[in-house]
N, C-alpha and C positions, 0 to 999 in steps of 0.2 A: 770452247770454240770462240768465245769472246777474245778479242785481242788482249794480250798482256799490256797493262798500262805501263808505259815506258818511262824513262827517266824524266823527272819534272812533273809527274802526275801522281795520283794516289796509288799506294801499293796494292798488289793483287789480293793479298790475304793468304790464309793457310788452308790446307785441305780440311774439308768439313764445314767451312764457313759459307754462308750464302753469298753468291756473287751475282749481282744484277747488272754488272757492267760498269763502265766509267761514270763519273758524276754527271748530273744533268748539265747540258751545255758543253760537255767536253768535245773537243775537236782534235783529231790526230795531227801531229806535226806535218807540215807540208814540205814537199820536195822543192828544190831550187831548179826551176826550169828556165830561168832568165838567160842562161848561156846557150840555149838551143835556138839556132837562127831560123830554122825552117820548121814550122809547126802549125797544126790546125787544132784549135781548142773548142771544146763543147759542140762538137758536130752531132746533130741529132740523127739517130738511126730509127727512131720510132715516134709515134704521135700520141701514145696513151699517157705519157708522163714526161715531165721535165727531166726526170732521172735518166731517161733513155738517150744518152749521149756518150761520146768518147773523145779523147784527145789523141792526136797522132803527131809523132815527132820523126823527122827525116834526117839522114846524114847531111852534113854540110855540103858535100859535093856529090855529083852524079845524078843521073836521070832515072835510075832504077831499071827494071822493077826490083825493089829491095825485098829480101825476106823480112817477115814481120814478126816481132816479139809482142804478143798480145797479153797484157796483164789484166787480171781480174782481181780486184781488191778483196780483202777479208773484212772481218768485223762482226762475226756471229750472225750474218745475214741481216743485221739490224742497224749497223752503223758502218762508218768508213767513208773513204773518198778516193776517187780515181787518181787524184793528184797528191796522195799522201807520200810520206818520205820513203816508202819502199821504192818509189820511182828513182831515187838517187842511185840505187844499185842497178836497176833495170835499164836506165838511160845509158849505161855504159855500152849497151848494144849498138848505139849510134856510132860509137868509135870503132865498132867491129863491122861496119857496113850494113847494119840492120836498121829498118824502120822500127819504131817502138810505139805501141798504142796502149791506152788504158781505158777500160770500159766502166761506166757507171751503170747501175741497174736498180730496179725497184727494190727497196729494202722491206723487211717484214712488217714494219709499221705502216707501210702503204699498201702492200699486196703480198699475200702469203704464197707459198709454193703452189704451182710451179712458175710463178711470175719471174723470179730471178733467172731461172734456167731458160725460159722462153726469151728473155731479154738478151742473154748472152748468145743464144743461137741466132737471134735476129741481128745482133751487132756483127757477127761473123758474116752472115749473108750480105748485109749492107756493104761491108768493107770489100767483099769479093765482087759485088756488083759494080762498085766504084773504084776497083783496083787500079785501073789505068789512070784515072784522075788523081789518085793519091800516090801513084808511083810504087805500088807494092805488088808483090807476086802472090796471087791468090792461091797458088798451090804450095806455098812455102810459109805457112802461118804456124807459129809455135805459141801455144797458149801456156801461160804461167800464172800461178796464184797460190796463196797460202791461206790456211785456216778455211773459212767459208769459201774463199776464192779457190782453194784446192779442190773442194767438192764440185764447184761449178766448172772448173777447168777439166776435171775428170769426166764430167758429163759430156763436154765437147769431145774429149778423147775417145769416147765410145762410138763415135760416128753413127749416131742414131739418125736415120733418114728423115727427111721432111714428112710431117704428118704422122710420125710414129711415136712422138713424145706426148705425154698427157697435156691437154690444152691445145694441141694442134690437130688439124684434120687434113686429109689428103685433098680436100676441095680448095684449100687455100692456094693462092697463086704465088708459090715460092719460085723465085728465079734461080736461086743458088742453094746448094746443100751446105749446112753449117758444119762442115768437116774441117779439121785442122791436121797438119802434117805430123806434129809432135806435141807432147804436153808435159809440163813439169808441175807436179802436185807436191806442195810442201805442207806437211802436218794438217791435212784436211780431214774433217769428220766424214765418215762414210755411212756406217751402219748405226743409226741413232739408237736402235734397240739394244745394242750391246755396250754402249758407252759407260753406263754406270756400273755394270758388272765388271768391265775391264778396269775401271777406276778403283773399285773396291779391291780388286785382285792385286793391282800393282802398288797400292799403298802410297802413291804419289799424287795421282790426279784427283780432282774434285768430283765427287759423285753426286752431282745435282742436276744432271741432264734430264731426268724424269720429272723435275719440278715444273709447275706451270709457267714460272718466270724464266726458264732456261731459254737460250737462243734457239735451240732446236724446236722446243714447244711453240715458241712464237712464230718460227718459220713455217711450221705446219699448220698453225692456227688452232692448235689444241694441245693440251698436255700430252706428252708422249704415251703415258699409260692408257690414255683414252683414244689414242689415234688408231684408226683401222690399220691392220697389217699391210693392206695393199698400199695405203698412203705412204707408210714408212718404206716399203719396198720401192716405190716409185721415186723416192727422194734419195735412194742409195745408188750411186753409180755402178756398183758391183752387179746390180740387177740387169745391166745392159751389156755386160762383157760379152764379146764375141771375137772371132778371128779377124773381123773387119776393123777392130779398134786400131788406133795409131799407137806407136811406141811411146812409152811413158818413162819419165824419171820420177821416182817417189822418194822424198826425203822426210825424215821425222826425227825429232829429238827423243831420246830414250827416257828423259825425265820431264816430259810434257805434262804440265799440271792442268791443262784445260782439255786437250784432246788426247786421250790415252794413246801411247805408242802402239798398242795392239790394234788400233783402228787401221793403221797402215799395214801392219803384219797381216791382218785378216784380208784386206783389200788386195795386197800383192799376192798372197797365196791363191786367191780366187782367180786373179789374172793368169797366173802360171798354170793353174789347173785347167782353165777353160780355153784360154787363147794361146798359151805356150810360153815357155821360159824367155824367149827372145822378145816378148812384147813389153817387158818392164825391167828397169834397172832400179834396185832398191838400195838406198844409202842411208843407214841410220847415222845420226849424229850423237855419239855417246855423251851422255850427261847433259845434253841441250834441253832447254825448256821451250815452251810455246813462244813463238816470235823471238827466239833467241837471236841476239845480234850476229852470232856466228853464221847464220844462214845468208846474211847479206854482206858479209865481209869479203874482201878480195879473194881469199883462198877458196871459199865455197862457190863464189860466183864464177871462178875459173872452171870449177867442176861442172857447173850448169852450162856455161858457154862451150866447154869441150864436148858435152853430151850433144848439144845442138849442132856443133860443127861436124861431129862424127856421124850423125844420123840424118841430117837434113840434106836430102838429095837434090 
């Protein structure tokens, strides 16, 4: 679930080796946002942490309201940046008449689950509340994210009402529901309990998710083997699948060394069983690894934008 350390950084290692993540002080490469003329940077959506902010980029022309591509970054719930170089691919949405936003959220070193999910839900509410100010269409938000971001995007896709997610209460004064119109999950971890079993079965992925140092353990605040079943269930988007969920595109590399491909197979099968075949499009990338560059190249981004164009009403 940690990001693959890309070109210019330390190698990821081989199956069976301990993986604690990138070296201390490592920062992901940043996107070039200098060419975007209309943008709002580091907009706060919450008051509990400096991490609760987002960036918003608008097309060069037009008054909107624009459909919004909302990115949630990955990083094993423990690192990452809303302005990392994934945005180079997603900012292409601007050229297609979409606004593009990227959300920062509290990482596991600051606050454990459900903090990250609550932050993403609040970011959607805030953007909807201020939609007119930011020239976006609150009914046409598409959430996209990979790895840990894929888990968080999938939580948004489930359309869980205000007050119904752990950590929220019906007494809170929510003015908007944190619903999105579509979602794109790329290689996200879903069922933490089955990750090591699936890794051992495929012979490709690292089977260390049950270790205390794993991203999943740190996210939950306890080693996975010691975590209550209910806590693991609550952190699994599949637990919230219903006919009310929005339509999703799920993509995963068949040779993912960090998040087993079977995580998406299991998730997609659950969606099809509970919500129906028409709720999910599943596209495996044959031979692709975690954070494989193929996900962000023009050919696959065309697939992503075609899915949005065909399904965003």
